[in-house]
Phi, psi and omega in degrees: 000143179263131172265125183245097179276120184213169175243117188305330181275355183279122180298322179295319178297318180296321177297316181296318180297317178298318179299312180300316180294318179297330180270358180072027181275127177282136179209159176255116183278122181235124178289111188295336179274318181284328182224066179294153176299147178288169178301317179295317178297317179298319179300314179296315180299314182293318177297319179297322183287332185064022177260158175292149183301330182301330181297340184270355178274137176279083187291345179262003183279153180298317182298319179301315180291317180303321182276356179063036186290338178306319182269337186271329187302322183299333183260006181261149174282163177299324179297319177294321178295317178298317179298319180295313179300316182291339184282339185204112181301337180288347177277346183270132176296138185228160354289153173253115185244125191223135171233185178299328186252330192233158176220135168231148179236128184080188179231118173229117187303318180297317179295319177299317179302315182287327187266316192252355182279000000 
């Protein structure tokens, strides 16, 4: 089963959800603000993806800017970054789509085609 962490008002999330539905892909819809992934879940997801933790931050989000994270992340440990991501779903780039084998962050149709079809 695919866990699809999204924010219902997010246009990118709606496009990704429509793509999954159009392709007949089964997924579990999770509201990223009401039920953000835990610190342990994020650690597993990030390790599975083999991407740097910075890729998981919603760098264009209001919360990211409010907290001044552009300048602060470089001086934070990975553990501190994980705690921060787990504390607020709006800090996580979305949609975050996760299965036992794969992880995608954001929505890129070509990447979805290769990963989730």
